[in-house]
C-alpha positions in Angstrom: 8.2 -20.3 24.5 9.8 -23.3 23.7 13.7 -23.5 24.7 14.7 -25.8 21.5 17.3 -23.9 19.4 17.1 -24.5 15.9 19.8 -23.4 13.4 18.6 -22.4 9.9 21.6 -22.7 7.1 21.6 -21.5 4.1 23.6 -20.4 0.8 23.9 -17.0 2.5 22.0 -14.7 5.2 21.5 -11.1 4.0 21.0 -9.2 7.6 20.8 -5.5 6.6 22.0 -4.7 9.5 25.7 -3.1 9.0 27.3 -5.0 12.1 26.9 -8.1 10.9 26.3 -7.8 7.4 26.1 -11.4 6.4 26.1 -15.2 7.4 25.3 -18.5 6.5 23.2 -19.7 9.5 20.7 -18.3 12.1 20.0 -19.3 15.3 16.2 -19.6 16.3 14.2 -20.1 19.3 10.9 -19.8 19.4 9.8 -16.8 17.3 13.0 -14.9 17.7 16.5 -14.7 16.4 19.1 -15.5 18.9 22.0 -15.1 16.3 23.9 -15.1 12.9 27.1 -16.4 12.0 28.0 -19.7 10.5 26.8 -23.4 11.5 29.9 -24.3 13.3 30.0 -21.0 15.5 26.4 -21.5 16.5 26.4 -24.8 17.2 29.5 -24.3 19.7 27.1 -21.4 21.4 24.3 -23.5 21.2 25.4 -27.5 22.0 22.3 -29.9 20.7 20.5 -27.3 18.5 18.7 -29.0 15.8 20.2 -27.9 12.5 17.5 -27.2 9.7 19.2 -27.6 6.2 16.1 -27.0 3.9 17.2 -23.3 2.8 21.1 -24.6 2.1 20.3 -23.6 -1.1 18.5 -20.5 -0.6 19.0 -16.8 0.2 17.5 -15.7 3.0 16.3 -12.0 3.6 14.7 -9.9 6.4 11.0 -10.6 5.7 9.5 -7.7 3.3 7.6 -4.9 5.2 5.3 -3.1 3.0 3.8 0.2 4.8 1.1 1.0 2.6 -1.2 -1.8 1.2 -5.1 -2.6 1.7 -6.4 -6.0 2.5 -9.4 -5.6 0.5 -6.9 -6.8 -2.3 -7.2 -10.0 -0.7 -11.1 -9.8 -1.4 -11.1 -8.0 -5.0 -13.5 -8.7 -7.7 -12.2 -11.4 -10.4 -13.7 -9.0 -12.9 -10.4 -7.1 -13.5 -9.9 -4.4 -16.2 -6.4 -3.3 -15.5 -4.1 -3.0 -18.6 -1.2 -5.1 -16.8 -1.7 -8.5 -16.2 -2.2 -9.3 -12.3 -2.1 -12.7 -10.2 -4.7 -14.1 -7.4 -3.5 -15.2 -4.3 -3.6 -18.6 -5.3 -2.0 -18.3 -8.8 -4.4 -17.4 -11.2 -3.8 -15.0 -14.0 -5.9 -12.0 -14.3 -5.2 -10.7 -18.1 -7.0 -7.5 -17.9 -7.9 -5.7 -20.9 -5.3 -4.2 -23.4 -7.9 -2.2 -25.6 -10.9 -0.6 -25.2 -12.8 -3.4 -27.0 -11.5 -5.7 -24.8 -12.9 -4.0 -21.8 -16.6 -3.5 -23.4 -16.5 -7.2 -24.7 -15.3 -8.1 -20.8 -18.1 -6.2 -19.4 -20.7 -8.1 -21.7 -19.3 -11.5 -21.0 -19.4 -10.9 -17.4 -22.8 -9.5 -17.4 -23.8 -12.7 -19.5 -22.3 -14.8 -16.6 -23.8 -13.5 -13.8 -27.2 -14.2 -11.8 -30.1 -12.0 -12.8 -29.9 -9.0 -10.0 -26.4 -9.4 -9.1 -24.5 -6.1 -8.9 -21.3 -6.4 -12.0 -18.4 -5.2 -9.5 -15.3 -4.6 -12.0 -12.3 -3.3 -11.0 -8.9 -1.7 -12.0 -9.8 0.2 -15.4 -7.0 2.9 -16.1 -8.6 5.2 -18.7 -4.6 6.6 -19.2 -4.1 3.6 -21.7 -7.3 4.2 -23.4 -7.0 7.8 -25.0 -9.9 9.1 -26.5 -12.4 7.2 -25.0 -15.3 7.7 -22.1 -16.6 5.2 -19.4 -20.1 7.1 -18.6 -23.5 5.6 -17.5 -24.1 5.1 -21.4 -21.5 2.9 -22.1 -22.2 0.8 -18.8 -26.0 1.1 -19.6 -25.3 -0.8 -23.4 -23.9 -3.4 -21.0 -27.0 -3.8 -19.1 -29.8 -1.4 -18.8 -31.5 -3.7 -15.8 -28.2 -4.8 -13.5 -26.4 -2.5 -11.3 -22.8 -2.1 -12.8 -19.9 0.0 -10.9 -16.3 0.2 -12.2 -13.7 1.0 -9.6 -10.8 2.6 -11.6 -7.2 1.7 -11.1 -6.4 4.3 -9.0 -9.4 3.7 -6.5 -9.9 7.4 -6.3 -12.7 7.7 -9.3 -15.6 4.9 -10.2 -18.0 4.8 -12.9 -21.5 3.5 -11.8 -24.6 3.2 -14.7 -28.2 4.5 -14.3 -29.3 1.8 -11.9 -26.9 2.3 -9.4 -27.1 6.4 -10.1 -31.0 5.7 -9.0 -30.5 4.0 -6.2 -27.9 6.5 -4.8 -30.6 9.3 -5.1 -28.1 10.7 -7.7 -30.0 13.3 -10.7 -29.8 16.6 -11.9 -30.3 18.1 -8.2 -27.3 16.4 -6.9 -24.5 19.0 -5.8 -21.7 17.0 -4.3 -18.3 17.5 -5.6 -16.8 14.6 -7.9 -20.3 13.9 -9.1 -19.6 14.6 -12.7 -22.3 16.0 -15.1 -22.6 16.3 -18.7 -24.2 19.3 -20.7 -27.9 17.9 -19.9 -27.2 18.4 -16.6 -27.2 14.8 -15.6 -24.6 12.8 -13.7 -22.8 11.0 -16.3 -21.6 8.2 -13.8 -18.0 9.3 -13.1 -17.8 9.7 -9.8 -14.6 11.1 -8.3 -13.2 11.0 -5.2 -14.9 9.8 -1.3 -17.6 12.4 -0.9 -19.1 10.8 -4.8 -18.6 7.4 -4.1 -19.6 6.5 -0.8 -23.5 7.1 -1.6 -23.1 4.4 -4.6 -20.9 2.3 -2.6 -23.7 2.0 0.4 -26.0 0.7 -2.5 -23.8 -1.9 -2.8 -23.6 -2.9 0.2 -19.7 -1.5 1.0 -19.7 0.3 4.0 -16.4 0.8 4.8 -17.2 2.0 8.7 -18.7 -1.5 9.4 -15.4 -3.0 8.2 -14.6 -5.2 5.0 -13.0 -8.0 6.5 -13.8 -11.4 6.6 -11.4 -14.1 7.6 -11.0 -15.5 3.7 -9.8 -12.2 2.9 -7.4 -12.3 5.6 -5.8 -15.4 4.5 -5.7 -14.3 0.7 -3.7 -11.2 1.7 -1.7 -13.3 3.8 -0.8 -15.5 0.9 -0.4 -12.8 -1.5 2.3 -11.3 1.2 3.7 -14.6 1.6 4.3 -15.4 -2.4 6.3 -12.4 -2.5 8.7 -12.5 0.6 6.3 -10.4 2.6 6.3 -10.7 6.2 4.5 -7.5 7.6 1.9 -5.4 6.0 -0.5 -2.9 6.5 -4.3 -2.5 6.0 -3.8 1.2 5.6 -7.6 2.7 5.9 -9.3 0.0 8.1 -12.2 0.4 10.9 -11.8 -3.3 11.5 -10.0 -3.0 14.9 -12.3 -0.3 16.1 -16.0 -1.9 14.6 -17.6 -4.3 16.9 -16.8 -7.8 16.7 -13.8 -6.8 14.4 -10.7 -6.7 16.7 -11.8 -10.2 17.6 -11.8 -11.7 14.2 -8.3 -9.8 14.0 -6.9 -11.2 17.3 -8.0 -14.6 16.2 -7.3 -15.3 13.1 -3.7 -13.4 13.7 -3.0 -15.5 16.6 -3.3 -18.4 14.7 0.0 -20.5 13.9 -0.8 -20.9 10.0 -1.5 -17.2 9.5 1.6 -15.9 7.5 1.6 -12.5 8.2 2.5 -9.4 10.5 -0.7 -7.7 10.2 -0.7 -3.5 11.0 -4.3 -2.3 10.5 -3.9 1.7 10.5 -7.5 2.9 11.6 -8.9 5.2 9.2 -9.6 8.4 10.8 -10.5 10.9 8.2 -14.5 10.0 8.4 -14.1 12.4 11.6 -15.7 15.5 10.7 -15.2 17.6 13.9 -12.5 18.2 16.6 -14.7 16.5 19.0 -15.3 13.6 17.0 -11.5 12.9 15.8 -10.8 13.2 20.0 -13.3 10.3 20.1 -11.7 8.3 17.3 -8.1 9.0 18.8 -9.5 7.9 22.5 -10.9 4.6 20.7 -7.5 3.8 19.1 -5.6 4.6 21.9 -7.8 2.3 23.9 -7.1 -1.0 22.3 -3.6 0.1 21.2 -2.1 -2.8 23.3 -4.8 -5.4 22.3 -3.2 -6.9 19.9 -0.3 -10.0 19.8 2.9 -10.7 18.0 1.1 -10.6 14.8 -1.4 -8.0 15.1 0.2 -4.5 15.7 -2.4 -1.8 16.3 -2.5 2.1 17.0 -1.0 3.5 13.7 -4.1 6.1 12.0 -4.9 6.8 8.2 -5.8 10.3 7.3 -6.8 11.6 3.7 -6.1 15.0 1.9 -6.1 14.9 -1.9 -6.8 12.6 -4.5 -4.8 10.7 -7.5 -2.4 12.7 -9.5 -3.6 10.2 -12.8 -7.2 10.7 -12.2 -6.4 14.4 -11.5 -8.0 14.5 -8.2 -4.6 15.2 -6.6 -4.0 18.6 -5.4 -1.4 20.1 -7.0 0.8 23.5 -6.5 1.2 26.0 -9.3 1.8 25.0 -12.1 -0.9 22.6 -11.7 -1.8 19.9 -14.6 -0.2 20.3 -18.0 -3.4 19.3 -19.6 -6.1 21.9 -18.2 -7.7 20.1 -15.5 -8.5 21.9 -12.5 -6.3 21.7 -9.0 -7.9 18.5 -7.8 -10.2 17.5 -5.0 -9.7 18.0 -1.2 -11.1 14.7 0.7 -10.7 16.4 3.8 -10.5 20.1 4.1 -7.5 22.1 5.8 -9.6 23.0 9.0 -10.7 19.4 9.9 -7.7 17.8 8.7 -6.0 20.2 11.2 -8.4 18.8 13.8 -7.7 15.6 13.0 -3.9 15.7 13.2 -4.0 17.3 16.6 -6.2 15.1 18.2 -4.2 11.8 17.3 -0.9 13.6 17.5 -1.7 14.6 21.2 -2.7 10.9 21.8 0.5 9.9 21.5 -0.5 8.0 18.1 1.4 7.4 14.4 -0.3 9.4 12.0 0.3 8.5 8.1 -1.3 10.7 5.7 -2.6 10.0 1.8 -0.8 13.0 -0.3 -0.2 12.5 -3.6 0.2 16.3 -4.6 2.6 18.8 -3.3 -0.1 21.4 -2.3 -1.3 18.2 0.5 2.2 17.7 1.2 2.3 21.5 2.3 -1.1 21.2 4.2 0.3 18.1 6.3 3.9 19.7 7.2 1.8 22.8 8.1 -0.5 20.9 10.6 2.4 19.1 12.5 4.2 22.1 12.6 1.4 23.8 14.3 0.6 20.6 16.7 4.0 20.4 17.4 4.2 23.9 18.5 1.3 23.5 21.1 2.2 19.4 22.2 6.0 19.1 21.6 6.6 15.0 20.9 9.8 13.3 20.4 9.8 10.0 18.0 6.3 10.9 16.3 7.3 10.0 12.9 4.0 11.3 11.1 4.5 9.8 7.7 3.8 11.5 4.2 2.4 8.6 2.2 3.0 8.6 -1.7 4.8 11.8 -1.3 4.8 11.6 -5.0 5.5 15.3 -5.9 6.8 16.6 -2.7 9.7 18.9 -3.3 13.0 19.4 -2.3 12.1 22.2 0.1 9.4 20.0 1.4 11.8 17.2 2.5 14.2 19.9 4.0 11.2 20.9 6.2 9.7 17.2 6.7 13.4 16.2 8.1 13.4 19.4 10.5 9.9 18.4 11.6 10.4 14.6 12.3 8.4 13.4 9.4 9.0 10.5 7.3 8.2 9.7 3.4 6.9 6.3 2.0 7.3 6.9 -2.0 5.4 5.5 -4.4 7.7 4.6 -6.9 5.8 2.1 -8.6 3.8 5.2 -10.3 7.4 5.6 -12.7 6.8 2.1 -14.0 3.1 1.9 -14.5 2.3 5.5 -15.6 5.6 7.5 -16.2 5.3 7.8 -20.1 1.3 8.6 -19.0 2.2 11.4 -16.7 4.2 13.7 -19.3 1.4 13.9 -21.4 -1.6 14.0 -19.5 -0.7 14.9 -15.8 2.1 17.0 -14.8 4.6 17.2 -17.8 8.4 16.2 -18.5 10.1 18.4 -15.8 7.9 17.0 -13.0 8.1 13.6 -14.0 12.3 13.9 -13.7 11.5 14.7 -10.1 8.5 12.6 -9.1 8.7 9.8 -6.2 12.1 11.7 -5.2 13.8 9.0 -3.1 17.1 10.4 -3.8 16.1 13.7 -2.5 14.4 12.5 0.6 17.1 10.3 1.7 19.7 13.1 1.3 17.8 16.0 2.8 17.9 13.1 6.0 14.1 11.8 5.6 13.8 8.2 6.6 11.9 6.5 3.9 9.7 3.8 2.6 8.6 2.6 -0.7 5.1 0.7 -1.2 2.7 -0.8 -3.9 -0.8 0.6 -2.4 -2.1 -2.7 -3.4 -4.4 -3.2 -5.0 -3.5 0.1 -7.2 -0.5 -1.6 -8.3 0.4 -5.8 -7.3 2.3 -6.6 -3.8 5.8 -7.1 -4.9 8.7 -5.8 -2.6 11.1 -6.5 -4.8 9.6 -5.2 -7.9 9.0 -1.6 -6.2 12.5 -1.8 -4.9 13.5 -2.1 -8.3 11.5 0.7 -10.0 13.1 3.2 -7.4 16.4 1.9 -8.5 15.9 1.8 -12.1 13.2 4.5 -12.8 12.1 3.0 -16.2 9.1 2.6 -17.9 8.1 -0.6 -19.7 8.7 1.1 -23.1 12.2 1.5 -21.6 12.2 5.1 -21.2 14.3 6.5 -18.2 13.1 9.6 -16.1 14.7 10.8 -13.2 18.1 9.4 -13.3 19.0 12.2 -10.5 16.6 10.7 -8.0 17.7 6.8 -8.3 18.7 5.3 -5.4 21.0 2.3 -5.1 19.8 -1.3 -4.7 21.2 -1.5 -1.3 19.2 1.5 -0.2 15.9 0.2 -2.2 16.2 -2.7 -0.1 16.0 -1.0 3.3 13.3 0.9 2.2 11.3 -2.2 1.8 12.4 -3.4 5.2 13.8 -1.2 7.9 12.7 1.8 6.3 8.9 0.9 6.3 9.8 -1.0 9.8 10.9 2.4 11.3 8.0 4.4 10.0 5.2 2.0 11.9 7.4 2.0 14.8 8.3 -1.8 14.3 11.8 -1.5 13.6 12.9 -2.7 17.4 10.8 -6.0 15.8 11.2 -6.5 12.3 12.9 -5.0 9.3 16.1 -6.7 9.8 17.8 -10.0 10.7 19.2 -9.1 14.2 19.2 -11.0 17.9 16.3 -10.3 19.6 13.8 -9.6 16.4 11.2 -11.7 15.2 12.4 -14.5 12.7 11.1 -13.2 9.9 12.4 -14.1 6.3 12.3 -13.8 2.6 13.4 -17.0 0.9 14.9 -16.0 -2.1 16.7 -18.3 -5.2 19.7 -15.7 -5.6 21.0 -12.6 -3.7 19.4 -9.4 -4.5 22.8 -7.5 -3.8 24.6 -9.4 -6.7 22.2 -8.1 -9.4 23.9 -6.6 -11.7 20.8 -4.2 -12.7 17.8 -3.1 -10.8 15.6 -4.6 -13.2 16.9 -8.4 -12.4 15.6 -7.7 -8.7 12.0 -8.7 -10.7 13.7 -12.3 -11.8 14.2 -13.2 -8.6 12.3 -15.9 -7.3 10.3 -16.0 -3.8 10.4 -19.5 -2.4 8.6 -18.6 0.8 8.7 -17.0 3.9 9.6 -17.4 7.6 7.3 -15.9 10.2 8.3 -16.4 14.0 10.2 -19.1 13.3 7.1 -21.2 11.3 8.1 -22.1 7.7 5.3 -20.8 4.6 6.2 -22.3 1.2 5.2 -20.3 -1.7 3.4 -22.6 -3.8 3.4 -20.0 -6.7 6.8 -18.9 -8.2 6.1 -14.9 -7.3 8.0 -13.4 -10.3 7.1 -10.4 -12.4 
């Protein structure tokens, strides 16, 4: 570590630490923070320190922490069908499709562009914005009857395949897999709901999660997207890369480079284990690599999955269920297998984050944690309900008693709040959805997340959605669940750091932590309304004292 002390001056430093909430300068040595104060006091404390004024007109905040994201977002297909425009990490706009004709026209145009034999793999389609329409194999076959076509819907929990891919996966009238939707003719329609139905087709596409999905380019793209939005720590929440042959080497090599601008937390996906023995074996494997990371690679978190997606009607809901007559969802993991998974990873001393969109899934997770704590008491486990969209007040009280956290998907209010009223859970439960206020009042530690690529990686926007609870149409849903701007900013910094067991290293600007900062053009605490958080320009990041400029102004 270098002995050189550098003092970074700023228009304002927002520490997110109540002991010293603000300053105008930060002393940094190597990759760590020494002190926060003003430049005169820091020069007095560290005579001979170098003064760096590059941020004299900017605001420095703690680098944002994204506790539910997917690194595969850095390798996304360019064939984007989403309703809301997106931006690639290098600043290329993806306009998506706002009409059904636009969806079909885009698929036909891409089919004409691609070389013969190459699979058309599109993403981001959101059928909630195309009411009355159906994307099935017939619609895709009309685009091409010879090329494989695969469309991943916005949630990532449903996909549609054409006849070419269905045949390649061996799907037909005799297929009896939950989630393979069939028509009146007894044949698969092409709609594939949840992992059990999607995996065979993904294998036909050469997408095998168990063999890892990460490339060096994908890692750098993901880091660039994070940098453009002020994020300095992010998860890959459902990864096999750290435990597959050669995967840990790639992660270690890339993250150890000075030009890699992100602290990465790959959460190993334990949801593929189907027995207690398999879960215990995976737990032992994850435990064996826990200390093999570096300052920008943090190992030992595990991701499990219970239910599906609310907007795809595959999440597991308690009574009264969905308002539109759908059944009560799909379990990606049955209760007995899930209890064995939780038991194995908990007893190995690992931190468990579980996908629970519906309140029935939250209940099953709470039951499993209560059961394993009775068998193997463990302080400070910080097991986390991730998404936590319909978690009830009673469940939040129970989670607080069990020492559990909640990583809340408040982006849903902005992107799908209006649609949830008519098509999924109804107006009453939309008012209670993503109940960040109830969670905090119940004593549960929270984070807010984007789940990229489901919604864009943009922590300031995510914070604004939790504090504002409005939709693009201007309607407000659930004023009682709004949180303050300060609470929302804590939920994209120190909150997720806590749930990832990294709050001693990141999440606030205090001595001894990593010198990780978001460089902003204005003070997020001084916005007149929460929506103005989305107008703040991210100018770059500092990661371990290394400066990374954002070439693209990251605004919503």
